[in-house]
N, C-alpha and C positions, 0 to 999 in steps of 0.2 A: 504495500499500499504504500503511493507517494506521499511527501509531507503535503499536509492540509493548509494552504492557505487560501485568502479569502476568496481569490478568482477560482478554485478548484473546488471550494466549499459551497459556492454560489452556483457553478456550475451543476455540480451532482443534486443540488436541490432543485433546479430549473428542466434536468431532464426527469427527474421524479415527477414535479408536478405536469410536467408536458404529455407524460407518459397515463398518468392518472386522470387528467384531461379527457384525452382519446377515450379512453377505458369506459369512462362515467358516461360519454356521450353516444360512443358507438358500439360497445361491448367488447370491443379488439381493439388492436392497434397501439398497445401498450409496450411491448417490449421494441418493436419496429421503430418508433420513434423516440424511445429511452435511451436506448443501446448505442444508437450512435452518435448522441449527445456526451454521453458517458466515457465513450473513448478517445474524447477529445482531451480528456485530461486524469486517464486512469489505462493501465493495460487493460487489453482488450480481455483477458481471462479474468482480471478483477473485476469489469465492468457485468460481466455473468455473473460472478457469485456475489454483487450488490445486489443483485435483483433477485436474489433468491426467496428471502422473506417476503418482500411485496409479492411476489409471483404464488406465494403459500396465500396468504391473508387476502387478497383481493379476489382468486380465482375459488377459495374457498369458502367463500360467501355467494357469489354467484354459482356455483356447483350445488348449493344445498338450496337455492332458491325455489321457491313452490313445491318440493320434495321430488324434483325429477330424478336426481341421482341416482336410485336404485333403479331406474327404468332403463338409467342411461348405461350405468355399470351392468346390466344382464346385457343389453344390446351389443355395448363394443367392447365385451370383456376380452373377445380375440384380437382386437386390434391393440388395448391399454396394456394388455399383459406381455407380447414381445416387445410394445415399444419400450417400456420398461429394462426388459432384459438387456435390446439393444444400446438403451442408453447407457447403462451401469458398465458395459463393456467399450463403447465408442467414446465417451467422454475421455478417454486417454489421449483421442486423438487431439482433443480441444485443448489440455493443459500442456503438450508439448508443442504447439503451434506459435509459430511467428509471429510476432504483430503486424507485420506487412501484409500475410497469408489472412487472418482475421481479419482486418479492414477492407481486403479487397471480398472476401466471402460477403461481409456483412453488407459491403457498397452494393455490392449482385443482387442479393435477395432485397435491399431495400427497393434497389430500382423495379426487381421483378414484380412486389407487392404492391407498387403504385401502378404499374403495366394492367396487374389484373383488376385493380378497384376502377380504373379509368376504362380498361376495354373487358368488361365482364365476360368469364368464360361462359360457355355454353352447354358444360358439361352436364350429364345426367347419368345418375348412379340408382340403378333400380335395387327395390329391396331384397329380391333373390340373387343379386352380385354381391351380397355383402359377407357372406359367408365365408369368400376367398378374397375379396378384397379387404376387408378388416385386417387380418394378418400381413398382409402386401404392405397399405399403408402404415402401419404399427410400425415395423421394420424399418421403412423409406424415411419417417419421422425421427426415429430414436438415431439413424445416421447421420440425417442432417442436423440431430442437438449437438453430435458427437464432432462435427466440424463447424459447428457453427454457435452452438449454447442457444440456438432456437429450434423449437418442433412445429412453431403455428402455422407457417405457409401450407403444408402438404396436407393438415388436418382443417385449415381454414376450406382451401379448396373441395376437399372431399365431402365435408359436413355442406357446402354449399351446394354440391352437385346432388347431396341427397334429398334438396327442395325442404330441408326442415324449416317448421314455424319457427320463428323469431326468439322466443323464450326458450324453446327445445334446443335449437342452434347454440344459444350464447350459454344455457346448461352445460349442456355436452362440452363444448371448449373447454369449459372452465373445468370442469373434471378430469380433463385430459390433461391441462396444462398444471393442474394441482399436482394432480398424482405425477406426473413425469418432471415435477421438481424434486421429488424424492430422492429417486437414482442420482440425478444431477449435483443435487446437493452432498450425496455422499461421496462421489467421485470427486468433485471440486475440495471437500473436507480431505479426503484421503492424499491430493497432492498438496495440500498445507496451502491452499489459496482460501480457504475458509476460516481466515483467523479473528479471535476476538474482536478487533478494531473493524473488520470487514464486516461482520454479524451487527454490530452496535450502529454502523452505516447504514447497511441495511434495514435494519429496524425502525431507524428514523425513516427512512424512504419509504417504509410500511404504511407510516403513520400519515407521511404528506401527500401518498397515493390514496390513501383511505379517503383525509379530506376532500381532494381533487374530483375522486369519483362523485362524492356527494356533490360536489358542485356541479360536474357536467351534468350530473342526472338533474337537478332542479333547472340547471339551463337549457336543457335539452328542448322544453316547450317553449323557450323565449327567441333560441337563436333560430335565424336561419341556417339550417343545417346542413343544407346544401352547399350554401357558402363555406361554411366552418367547414366541412369537408374536401373542398377545392383548396382551403388554404392548408391544410394539414396534409394533403398529397403535396403541394407545390413544394414545401417546407421538407417534407421527407424524398423528394425529389434532390433538392439541392442538395441535401446532407449526404445519400447516396452519392452524387456526383464527387461531391468533395470527400468521401473516404475513398472511392477509386482513383483521385489523383494523390492522396496521401497513400496509399498505396503503390503505385505505379510511379512516382516521381521520386 
């Protein structure tokens, strides 16, 4: 963990606030916005570790909402189980990754995420396909987590292709995020990246994100959501381009 000067503290707090606002407004987008900002002041692996406790708290709350977690767990058990096992092993790639490689991967993921939001995919997954697609998607998400610390992009695309109702989509995604944080935390702790200092800052981030989620939920009905979404995607596009610049130059 680098020395915490005022600029670093404000940047970390701003990253958590930006991610929490996106989570409260749209139900997703928290790591896509926060991680690119965090890596401007801390190493890539530390940025992933700082996000662990906020992932636990924010997604635990949404996973339990309206009591959908039991149904989601039964439906996606053969997605979640392979994902957890794969993360436990593939996270060793993340802890050994060079900073430039991490920035390059995160920049590409950020830009791909923007592209999928601007040009929505028309994929459709039928319920009859889930018995074989669930394990495939789980393993793919676990591998992506091992090389980037993020498993959301694959899960988001898959759940969107299933055309789930909004509440069910948010609840299922939050359950996968929450459970996926467990092996990710174990792997980072084993690599001595989840230190006491990191855990304290991560806990403070959970408080900031929790508050900003409430703000985002309150403001959702009063904001021009389409304009706000375009601003967020524009910001993420610029961040993604900057990450690629820093990785390649």
